[in-house]
N, C-alpha and C positions, 0 to 999 in steps of 0.2 A: 480748114477742115483735116489734112491731114494729121497736125498735128494734134486734132480734136479724136482723129481715129486711133491714132497712136497710143493716146491716153487711156481712151476706153479698153484698147488690146491689152494695157497694163496692167490696168485695174481686172479682168477677165482672170487674166495672166495669176495676177495676187490670190486672184479666190481659188484659184486651181490650187497653187502652192499652198494655201491655208488648209483646203479639203484636205488637200496629201498628208501635210501634219496630223490634221486629227486624224485620219485613218491608222496612220505609223503609231502614233498614240494610242488607238484602240484595239491595233492586231496584240503591241505588248501589255497591254493592260488585262487583254482575254486570255494571252498565253502565261503571266504572269498567273494570274487567278486558276487557272487549270492546272498549273503547278504547284501552287499553295495549298488548294484543296487534295489535292492527293498526295502530298506531306502527311497534314494532317490528321490522313485518315490508318497511319502506323499504328499496329496494336502493340502493346504493352502489357508488361504482367503487372496485374492489379488484384492484390488482395483485401476480399472482403470480410472485416472482420466483426467478431459478436461485438455488441456491445449493451451494455447496460440497458434496461426497458426495449429488448426485444428489437434493438436498434442493428442493422445489417450497414456497415459502409467502410470504406478507405480509407476514411480517418483513424489510425493509432493516436494514443494518449504520448505527448512528447516527453513526459513527465514519467523517469524512471523510479520515482519513489511511490508511485502513483500502485496503490494495493491490488491486485488481479481480484474479479469477482471468483468468488469460490464456492460449487454448489456439490451437493452430494444427491447420489440416486443409487436406489438398487430396484433388480426384476426380481433377484431369485425368491424360489418358496421352497418350503421343505416338502417333501416326499409322500405322499402318504401312504399310509402302513402296508397295503396289500401288496404283498409281493416284494417292497425293498425296507431297507433299513429306514425307517420313522427320522433318522437323525444325518439323512442325507436330503441333497437339494440338486432342483435341475434349477436351471434359468428363468424361468417362467418366461411372460412374455415379452414382447417389445417395449417397451417404457419410452414416452418422449419425454428428452430432456428442453426442449423448447425449439421454437420454431421465430428465427431472426427477419425482421422484411427490412429491404431498403428505401432509400426515400425513391420516388419517381425521376425517372432519368429528363433530365432538363432537352436532350438534343439525342437523336436516335443512334442507338449502340448497338455493335454485334459482339457475341462472347462465344469462347471457343477453350477448349484445353482446359479443364477444369483439374483442380487439386485441393483434396480434405484435407481439412488436418484438423488435432484440438490438442491441447495439454490435458492430462489426466494422470491420477496416479491410484492403486488398490486402496481399500479403505485399509491403513495398519493396524487397525486392532482386532482385523479379522485374519487370524494367521492358521485357519483351518482350510481354506481354498487358493486355487488359484482364481483369476479374476477371468479367463480364458473370455476374454471382452472383444463381441461382436457388436458390429454399427453399422445402422442404416441412414444413408445421407438421402432427402428427398428434395430434387428443387423444383418453386413453382415460378409461371412467371405470373404477376395477376390471379392469383389463387388459382391456376390452374397447373397442373403436373405435366410437367416434361421432361424430366430425368429422375429415375431411381438406382444407388448404387449401394449394394448389400454385400458387408466385409463380415464372412462368418469364420475367420482365420483362429480367431481366440486367442487375442494378444495377451499381454503380462505387462506389469508395471510395478515390484516393488520397491520403489524408490520411496522417499519422504514426502509429508507434503509441501513440504517447503523446496522441494526438486523435483516436480514430478517429470513425466515423459509426454514426450511429442510424438504424437500419431501425426504421418502422415502419409497420402496414397493419392496416387491416381488411378481412377476407374478402369479396370478391366474392358468395361463397356466405352463406345465411342460417346462420346458428350455431343450432342446436335449443335451445329455452329445455331446459335439464337439469336435476334433481331429484337432489342426492346426498343420499340418507337419511343417519339416523343411523351413522356408523361406514364408510361409505364412502370411497374416496380419488381424485382424478384426479392425471392424469400426461399429460406432453406431451415428443413427440419431436420433434426438429429434425434434416432431414437436409438436407445441400447439395449443392452443383455448380457447377462454374467453370472457366475457362479456367486460372486460378494461383490457388495455395494464401491461403487469407487465416487471419486472428486472428479470436477471438470473445473476447470481456470480460464479465464479468457478477459478482454478487456485494458491490458495497460501492455506497458513498453517491450516487455519480453513474452507475455505468455497471448499471441496472437493466433487464435483460434478461429477457423471461419473456412473461407473456400478463394484460392485462388484461380484467378481465369481470364486468359487473354484478349484483351478489349479494348477500340479505340473510343475511351471512354473518356481521355487528356487530351486536347487540341492545343499545340505548341506553338505558340504566336510567334511577336517578333524579340529580337534581342539587339538590344545599342549599348555604345559605350562612351562615356564624358569621361572624360578627364582620368579619374582613380576610379570611378566608378564602373559597374556592370550591371545591366540591367536584362530580366528575361518574363517574360510573359507567358499563361497558358490560362486554356480554357477546362472545365469539369463540367463534367454529366452531372455526376454527383458532388454537391457543393461538402466541402469541409473547409475545418479552420487552417487556413494556411500555417498562422502562427505556433500550432502544434508541432507539422513537421520541419517546422526552422528551430523550434528549445530543442524537436529529438536528433536535428542533424540528421535527417530523412533526404531534404533538397538542399543540394552543398556545391560549392564551386572547386573544381581540381583546377590548380594553375600547372600553367606550362613548367612550370619547375618539377612538377610530382607534388607540391605540398595540397591536400585540403583544406579548406579554411575551416575554422572550426566556428559555429556561427554565432556561439555563446560567447566570444571571446573576440567580436569585432566592436570597432569604435563604436561608440554612443550614438542610437539611432540607428547603428544598421545589426545586420541585416533590417533595410525597412522593406514593411509589408504593406501595399495598400491595391487602390483599384486601378487598373491596365487600361487599354484603350477597349474599343467595342470592337467584335468580330461579328464577322455573318457567317452563319451556319444554317446551309439546306433553307436560305432566305429569313433567318430570324436572329435578329442580334442578341449579343451576349456579351455582360464584361467579363473580362479577364483578370485575373491579380497576376499582380505585378510585385516581383521580388528586387529589390537591388543592394547587390555586394558594395564595401569600400576593400579596397586593393592598398595597404598598406604598403608595398615597397613600388617605388615608382617605375622603376627598372623592366616592372614585369609585362610581360605582352601579350594583353589581356585578349587580342584576338585569338590566343593559342591555349584558352582554356576550355574544359571541359564543365557541364553540368551533367551532376549524378542528381537523378531524379527518382524517388520511391514515395511510398506512404507510410514505408516499415523503416526498421532499425537495416543496417547494411549485411548483416548475419543473418538475415530472415532465411528459410531455409525454403518459402515457397516463391519468391518473388525477389528477381536481381533485380536492381537500380536499372533505369534506362540510362545510358551514359548519351551526350547531347552537346553534340561537337559547335561549338560558336563559334565559328569561321560561316558553318553553312548557313545561320541564322541571322547572321550580321547585318542590321540595315543600316547603321549611322556609327560614324566616330568622331561626331561632332557635340552631340547632345542630344535633349530629350524631344522625341517625335510627340507632334501636335494629331491630338485624337481625331479620328475621323475615319471613313472608310478605307483610304489610301493607304494607311497607318497596319492595314490586314493585309500589305500585299508587296511581299517581299520581293526587293527587286526595282520597284518602281519607280524610286529615286534614279535608278541607272538607265533605266529604258526611256526616261524624258529626260535625261542628258545627251543621250544618243540622239533620241529624235530632234533635237534641239540642234543638235551639233550639223545633225543631215539637212535639215530644211533650211539653216543659215547658209550652208557651202551652195546648195540650189539654188537659194535667191541670188546671192553673188555672181553665179554664173549665168544666172539668165537675165539679171537688172543691166 
């Protein structure tokens, strides 16, 4: 009977230990999840470009040879003869140059701190007047106006059509903190007034007219190292073609030695762009983009590298690249991770190891 009682007590004790183990794992799971969610919501500068067909997108063409869209606009009128010389002009009324609309966001995004920019030039065939260009920018969410900025400083640009000027201005008024909920879109209308015709340019590598915002529209995922390869995952609120960013060297790997890898000089098959793991954001699963670089130098310390993340060329005047420390996001140094919910929780493997060691030592003391 004593032996039976001892066995029963031992069984109850083992169940308590197992329960404690799951409790410890649960604590680590919840802690890592909250930390990961907090890290995911860091705002970065995102430039929304005017694209062909009135599309508004973070994507920039990675082909430097792609010709920019060129369009000509005018608003000026000849003055009537009553009291003014008939050969003089006025700027006329506001002329709409277009309204560009984004895709619907895949998850909630908060926007702040806008900068408007436009590549333009005065009509070189009209030398009688300076343009004195005025611009008006109107932002909409789901077609409802949320902000308008009017700049009537009368800008000039007497360059050639092959070498236009860049207008870049942060509004004097405060842009309201704006949340796009899942499924909503944002759009931007641009209007002009001028004493002469102007040309505007957009949608290529160096003529990135549009609007910069600070937004939590990109969620950085796991980073892993396997041999001489390094992989990086991210989830986007506005889907883009990642291959464009790789061709243009917008997303690059900065080595610990100080060198930046040129994506176009990687060995055959790299950088590799593919679908990554699924991540859960606000209760919804999303596929991630996964980029894998190959590092030729086998002595390079990959855990000391940085990822330079941007949707535009590094010299963009509006949106600085975001630098991501690989060591901060490193989850593994032995190989590719399996797809699943745990893959989206940096540090889970470490938590599981600690818990296992703790439980093992606890059992040894009690048995």
